C-alpha positions as CSV (number, residue, x, y, z in Angstrom):
1,M,73.2,79.7,143.3
2,I,74.8,78.6,140.7
3,R,76.5,74.6,140.5
4,L,78.4,73.7,137.5
5,I,80.0,70.4,135.9
6,T,82.5,70.9,133.0
7,E,83.2,68.0,130.0
8,Q,86.4,66.6,132.3
9,G,83.7,65.9,135.2
10,Q,85.0,68.8,137.4
11,L,82.3,70.0,139.6
12,I,82.3,73.6,140.9
13,D,79.5,73.8,144.0
14,W,77.0,76.5,145.4
15,Q,79.8,77.3,147.9
16,D,82.8,77.0,145.4
17,E,84.1,80.4,143.9
18,K,82.7,80.8,140.3
19,P,85.0,81.7,137.9
20,H,84.3,84.5,135.6
21,P,83.2,84.3,132.9
22,L,82.1,81.0,132.9
23,P,84.1,78.3,131.4
24,D,83.7,77.0,127.7
25,N,83.7,73.4,128.5
26,L,80.3,73.3,130.5
27,V,78.2,70.3,130.1
28,F,75.6,71.5,132.8
29,L,74.4,74.3,133.9
30,D,72.5,73.9,137.6
31,L,70.6,77.3,138.9
32,L,68.5,76.6,142.4
33,N,66.7,79.5,143.3
34,P,68.9,81.9,141.4
35,A,69.4,85.6,142.3
36,R,68.9,88.3,138.9
37,A,72.6,88.7,138.6
38,E,73.4,84.6,138.2
39,E,70.5,85.0,135.9
40,L,71.8,87.5,134.0
41,E,75.4,86.1,133.9
42,A,74.5,82.5,132.9
43,E,71.8,84.1,129.7
44,Q,75.2,86.0,128.7
45,W,77.3,82.9,128.8
46,L,74.2,80.9,127.1
47,E,72.8,83.4,124.9
48,Y,69.3,82.6,125.2
49,Q,67.3,83.5,127.7
50,L,66.1,81.8,130.7
51,P,62.4,81.7,131.4
52,T,61.3,83.1,134.9
53,R,59.7,81.3,137.7
54,E,56.2,83.1,136.8
55,E,56.7,81.3,133.3
56,M,57.6,77.7,134.7
57,Q,54.0,78.0,136.1
58,E,52.3,77.9,133.3
59,I,50.3,75.2,132.2
60,E,49.6,75.7,128.3
61,E,51.7,73.0,126.4
62,S,53.1,75.9,124.0
63,S,54.7,77.4,127.5
64,R,56.3,74.4,128.7
65,L,57.7,72.9,125.4
66,Y,59.4,75.0,122.7
67,S,62.8,75.8,121.1
68,E,64.7,79.1,121.2
69,K,68.1,79.5,119.1
70,G,68.4,75.7,118.4
71,A,68.1,75.0,122.4
72,L,64.9,72.9,123.7
73,Y,63.3,74.7,126.6
74,M,61.1,72.2,128.7
75,T,59.3,72.3,131.8
76,A,58.4,69.2,133.8
77,W,56.8,68.7,137.4
78,V,59.0,66.7,139.7
79,P,58.4,65.0,142.7
80,V,60.4,66.8,145.7
81,G,60.3,65.4,149.1
82,L,58.9,62.0,148.7
83,D,60.4,61.0,151.9
84,T,58.9,63.4,154.0
85,P,55.3,63.3,155.3
86,V,54.4,66.0,153.2
87,P,55.4,65.5,149.3
88,E,55.0,67.8,147.0
89,T,55.9,68.8,143.0
90,S,57.5,71.7,141.8
91,A,58.1,72.7,138.2
92,I,61.6,72.7,137.1
93,T,62.7,73.6,133.7
94,F,65.3,71.6,131.3
95,V,67.4,73.8,128.7
96,V,69.0,71.4,126.3
97,S,71.5,72.6,123.9
98,P,74.1,70.0,122.1
99,D,76.9,71.2,124.4
100,T,74.9,72.2,127.6
101,L,71.9,71.3,129.7
102,T,70.7,74.4,132.0
103,T,68.3,73.6,134.8
104,V,66.6,76.0,136.5
105,R,65.0,74.8,139.8
106,Y,63.4,76.4,142.9
107,S,63.7,73.7,144.8
108,D,65.9,70.0,145.7
109,P,64.7,66.9,144.6
110,M,66.8,63.9,144.9
111,A,68.0,63.3,141.6
112,W,70.2,66.7,141.1
113,R,71.8,65.5,144.6
114,V,72.6,62.1,142.9
115,I,74.4,63.4,140.2
116,S,76.5,65.5,142.2
117,D,77.3,63.1,144.3
118,Q,78.3,60.6,141.2
119,V,80.6,63.6,140.1
120,R,82.4,63.9,143.6
121,R,82.5,60.0,143.5
122,Q,84.2,60.0,140.3
123,H,81.8,57.0,139.4
124,T,82.1,57.0,135.5
125,L,79.1,59.3,134.3
126,P,79.0,60.4,130.4
127,L,79.6,63.9,130.5
128,S,77.4,65.2,127.8
129,S,74.3,67.6,128.0
130,D,72.3,65.1,126.7
131,A,74.0,62.3,128.8
132,V,73.1,64.6,131.6
133,F,70.0,64.9,130.7
134,L,69.5,61.3,131.1
135,T,70.7,60.9,134.2
136,L,68.6,63.0,135.8
137,L,65.4,61.5,134.2
138,E,66.5,57.8,135.7
139,S,66.9,59.0,138.8
140,I,63.7,60.7,139.0
141,V,61.7,57.9,137.5
142,A,63.5,55.4,139.4
143,R,62.6,57.8,142.6
144,I,58.8,57.4,141.1
145,A,59.0,53.9,140.8
146,D,60.2,53.5,144.7
147,T,57.6,55.5,146.1
148,L,54.9,53.9,144.1
149,Q,56.6,50.1,145.0
150,N,56.0,51.9,148.8
151,V,52.6,52.8,148.0
152,E,51.4,49.4,147.0
153,A,52.9,47.7,149.7
154,D,51.1,49.8,152.0
155,L,47.8,49.0,150.4
156,R,48.3,45.5,150.4
157,R,48.7,45.9,154.5
158,I,45.8,48.0,154.4
159,A,43.6,45.1,152.2
160,M,44.7,42.8,154.8
161,E,43.5,44.8,157.5
162,I,40.5,46.1,157.0
163,F,38.9,42.5,155.5
164,R,39.9,40.8,158.2
165,V,37.1,42.8,160.4
166,N,34.3,41.2,161.2
167,P,31.7,43.2,162.5
168,N,29.6,40.0,163.3
169,K,31.7,38.9,166.3
170,T,32.7,42.7,167.4
171,S,30.7,44.4,169.8
172,G,30.5,48.4,170.5
173,G,31.7,48.9,167.0
174,E,34.9,48.1,167.6
175,S,37.0,46.5,165.3
176,Q,41.1,45.3,164.9
177,C,42.1,48.2,162.7
178,D,40.7,51.9,162.6
179,L,39.0,52.5,160.2
180,N,39.0,56.1,160.7
181,E,42.6,55.9,160.1
182,V,42.4,53.7,157.5
183,I,40.7,56.5,155.3
184,K,42.9,59.2,156.0
185,L,45.6,57.1,155.1
186,L,43.6,56.2,151.8
187,G,42.9,59.8,151.0
188,R,46.9,60.9,151.4
189,H,48.1,57.9,149.2
190,N,45.4,58.9,146.3
191,S,47.0,62.6,146.7
192,L,50.7,61.1,146.2
193,V,49.4,58.7,143.7
194,A,47.7,61.4,141.6
195,N,51.1,63.9,142.1
196,L,52.7,61.4,140.9
197,R,50.7,61.0,137.5
198,E,50.8,64.4,136.8
199,C,54.8,64.3,137.1
200,L,54.8,61.3,134.7
201,V,52.2,62.9,132.4
202,S,54.6,65.9,132.0
203,I,57.7,64.4,131.8
204,A,56.2,61.9,129.0
205,R,55.2,64.7,127.2
206,M,58.9,66.4,127.9
207,L,60.4,63.0,126.7
208,Q,58.5,62.4,123.5
209,Y,59.3,66.5,122.7
210,F,63.1,66.0,123.1
211,L,63.3,62.6,121.2
212,N,61.4,64.3,118.0
213,N,63.9,67.7,118.0
214,A,67.0,66.1,119.5
215,A,67.6,64.0,116.8
216,P,70.0,65.4,114.7
217,W,72.6,65.9,117.2
218,M,72.0,62.9,119.9
219,K,74.0,60.1,120.0
220,G,72.2,56.8,118.9
221,E,73.0,55.0,122.0
222,L,71.3,57.6,123.7
223,A,68.2,57.7,122.0
224,A,67.7,54.0,122.3
225,L,67.9,54.5,126.4
226,F,65.9,57.7,126.4
227,R,63.1,55.5,124.8
228,S,63.9,53.0,127.5
229,V,63.1,55.4,130.0
230,A,60.0,56.5,127.8
231,R,58.7,53.0,128.0
232,D,59.3,53.0,132.1
233,V,57.4,56.1,132.5
234,K,54.6,54.6,130.5
235,S,54.8,51.6,132.6
236,L,54.6,53.8,135.4
237,D,51.7,55.6,134.4
238,D,49.0,52.8,133.9
239,Y,50.5,51.4,137.2
240,T,49.1,54.6,138.7
241,N,45.6,53.8,136.7
242,Q,45.3,50.3,138.7
243,Q,46.5,51.9,142.3
244,T,44.1,54.1,142.2
245,Q,41.3,52.1,141.3
246,E,42.9,49.7,143.7
247,M,42.6,52.6,146.3
248,S,38.9,53.3,145.4
249,F,38.0,49.8,145.7
250,L,39.6,49.7,149.5
251,L,38.0,53.5,149.9
252,D,34.6,52.1,149.6
253,S,34.9,48.4,151.7
254,T,36.2,50.6,154.8
255,L,32.8,52.6,154.3
256,G,30.9,49.6,153.5
257,L,32.4,48.3,157.1
258,I,31.9,51.3,158.8
259,N,28.3,51.2,157.9
260,I,28.1,47.5,158.8
261,Q,29.8,48.4,162.4
262,Q,26.8,51.3,163.0
263,N,24.4,48.9,161.7
264,Q,25.4,46.6,164.2
265,I,25.4,49.0,167.1
266,I,21.9,50.6,166.2
267,K,20.7,46.5,166.1
268,I,22.0,45.9,169.7
269,F,19.8,48.7,171.1
270,T,17.0,47.9,169.3
271,V,17.0,44.3,170.5
272,A,17.9,45.1,174.4
273,S,15.1,48.0,174.1
274,V,12.6,45.1,172.8
275,L,14.1,42.3,175.5
276,F,13.4,44.7,178.2
277,M,9.8,46.0,177.3
278,P,7.9,43.0,179.1
279,P,10.0,42.8,182.3
280,T,9.5,47.1,182.1
281,L,5.4,46.6,181.5
282,I,4.5,44.2,184.0
283,A,6.8,46.0,186.5
284,S,5.0,48.8,185.5
285,I,1.7,47.3,186.2
286,Y,2.5,46.5,189.7
287,G,4.0,49.2,190.3
288,M,0.8,51.3,190.0
289,N,-1.0,52.7,193.2
290,V,-4.0,50.7,193.1
291,G,-5.2,47.7,194.5
292,L,-4.6,44.4,192.5
293,P,-5.8,41.0,192.4
294,G,-3.7,38.8,194.6
295,E,-1.3,41.3,196.1
296,K,-2.3,40.4,199.8
297,A,-0.4,37.1,199.4
298,E,2.1,35.8,200.8
299,I,4.0,34.7,197.3
300,A,2.8,38.0,195.2
301,F,6.1,39.4,195.2
302,W,8.1,36.1,194.2
303,A,5.2,35.3,191.8
304,V,5.6,38.8,190.3
305,M,9.3,38.5,190.3
306,I,9.3,35.0,188.3
307,I,7.1,36.4,185.4
308,I,9.4,39.6,185.0
309,V,12.2,37.1,185.0
310,L,10.6,34.3,182.3
311,S,9.5,37.9,180.4
312,A,12.9,38.5,180.0
313,I,13.9,35.0,179.0
314,L,11.6,34.1,176.5
315,P,12.2,37.3,174.0
316,I,16.3,36.4,174.5
317,V,15.5,32.4,173.7
318,F,12.6,33.9,170.9
319,F,15.6,36.5,169.1
320,K,18.5,33.4,169.6
321,K,16.1,31.0,167.4
322,K,15.6,33.6,165.0
323,K,19.2,34.1,164.7
324,L,18.7,37.6,165.7
325,L,21.5,37.5,168.5
């Protein structure tokens, strides 16, 4: 599917009838899951080739950042579905020339929907290839920043929950929060932050390559804005490092609390077995099928019961005094 935006702000969307040939005043040519015929039509208008889906998955920097016939080919990882339970990343290629920005993608990130909505609402949008490219990057980076803020809020909540647990006041391994679920949540957040960091690294490389090679034809005021986005990307990358360390600390703390709870349970069973040993021993002795001294006396039964009770109480007093209970 092909979406077009002209210099005058005209949006030709997926379902709209496409002009043939494509108009000369295009500033944005967006290909989403393009068919081969659409790729050939775009290449004929652009007069240079577009990368295939397999080529977009290459990880070598020389395959992701290069120039051809005056156009800059840049492929970056972009987050997709950040508001869904299973966010992921997708490789998207930006082909920037002085006249046109072309994107080739096989996913639908939020930034592309934002820019089309802005054009539909006739917001003030600077319509040039580098300006549209800047708008897309700002939307992507802002989306990543919002997601990292949500992750930080979850980490603070997790920290409050796990450090509220006091194993010395719990019994049977019970706690005020499900530590198993905390570990799963930390694992999901760690995977998300790792994916976002990968996106930030690829965007930073793409921005640096663009600033180094687009200087001859890029407007001065836009260059300052691109450098501002680059600084934002760098700060967010540093922020992901901080969050990764915080998640490692919380994971270690959670595992430590689980170990403490398990040790508490083992301690309870150990103490209980020791407490019942003296009464069990006395009951076993007087339960033997042999003659014992004093068994004919009328108070023998009550004497044995008193001894059993005392043998149970005395260890409890001893353990209480030693602060083992």
